[in-house]
N, C-alpha and C positions, 0 to 999 in steps of 0.2 A: 680638553678644552677648545684649544686654539683649531685641532684638527675640525674639529667639528662647526667651528667658523669660517676657517676655507672652504670644507667643500658647500657650506653653504652659500659664500659668495660666489664659486666655482657655478651652483647651479643657477643661482640669481644672472652672473652673467652670459651665461648660454641659452637662457631660457628664449623663447621665440628666434633665435638666433644661432647658426652654429659655428662652433670654434673653429680656430684654423686645423685646416686639414691637410691632406697631403690631395697632389691631384689625384689619384686612382679613386680615395675617400669621396671626394667632392663628384667627380662623373657617376661612380657608381649609386650615390646616397642621390643624386639629381633626379637619373632612371628609373630608379625604385621609386623615389616618392611621384615622382612624376603619373610612369604607367603602371605600375604595381600596388603601391597606395591608393593611387586616383586623387593624386592633392597637388594640382599643380601650384595654389598661391606657396602653400610651403613650400615643395621642391625650390619654385626662383628666390622665395626667402632665402631657406637655409644653404642653398648652394650654389646663387649665380653672383656675377657681380651686379651694381644695381644699374650697370651700362651692360650686361648680357646681347650680346648679338648673337642670332638664328639667322646658318646662310647669309654671315653679317648684315645685318639692316645696317643703312646710315642713321647715326642719331648723334650730331651733330652738340647737338645740350643737353643739360640733363633734364628737363622737360619733354624732348624729343625719345630719350631714353625709357622715361616716367610709361610716357604712352605707347609704346611697342610695346615693354613689358606687359602695359594694363591689357594690350591688345592678345598678347601671346597667353595671358591666363585665364582669358574669357575664353580666346578657338580652342584653348586643349581644355577649360571646363567642358566647354560644350561636344568635343567631339567624345570625349572618358561618359557624359552621361548618354549618350547616343551609341555608344561601343562598350558595356559596362565591363564585355569579357577582355577587352585588354590585358595583355600583359606580354610583360621583356622579361625573358630569357635568357641571360646571361652567359654566353659560350665563350669569351676569350678578351683578354685584353694585353694591352702592348701600351706601358708606358714609355717616353723618353722625355724627360726635362718636366715641363708644364704641360705638355703634349700628354692625351690617354686615347687612344682607340679601343671602343668597345664593340665588339662582335655579338649580334644576339639574334633570336628568334622572337621575333614580334607576332601574336594570333593576339585573335578576337576581336581586331580594330576593321576600317573602313572598305579594305581591299579584300578580305577572309571572306570565300564563296564565293569570287569573282569567276569566270571562267577565264583562262589563261589560253589565247593564239598565239601559235607559233608555226608560220606559214613555211618556214625554212624545215621544219622536223614533222610535218602531215599536218599542219590544221590544229585543230584543237586539243590540246593536252589535257585538260581538267580545270575543277575548280581551285583557286588556292585557300591553301589551309593556312598561311602565313607569309612573313616575309623575313628575309634575311636581311640584315641591319646592320649598317656599317657607321656607329658616331664617331668624329672624331673633335674631342674637346681642345682649348687653348684654355688653361687655367693662369691666376692672378692672385697672388695671396691666400692659396685655399679655395677659392671660387671660380665655377665656372664662369668665362668670360665670352667663351664663343663655342659655337656648336654648328656641325654639318655634319650631312649623311649622305648615305646611298643606299636604294633599298632594291632587294630583286626579290620577286613572287619565287614563293617554293609552293609547287602544284605537291607533293609530298616527298615523305619522310626516306630516302632511298640512300640512307647513310652519309648524307649531308650535316645531319643533327647527333 
């Protein structure tokens, strides 16, 4: 009987928010929920600190942090509606303490299909099929506190992935 009550209590405590998790679980949960499940509100609620920073945006008060979070959710929701085929395919994860680096192939996003120009190597290379993305996360108490990323267009899958 106690086991059932404990499980019920744990389910109630975890409803609507993630329980403490490893830095890797927080980063991967955030990316999957955001880009593969297309649920920005859930991603930010479950996996990010209330004062989450993206390319660290200055937020020196709780109200400023809440406004930035609301903007992030609105912007990502609009982008994912516009690009419903957006998908993050995780290729590599490196963890060091509270820092997590994730390398992924991002497809179906805003740049997909754009023609890539490379004047150094003969002009037009071809249409972009995705982006090689490296996200760097700093976590705090099992949640993502900061996120930076760098991207590189991928023209063809020539052994890179």
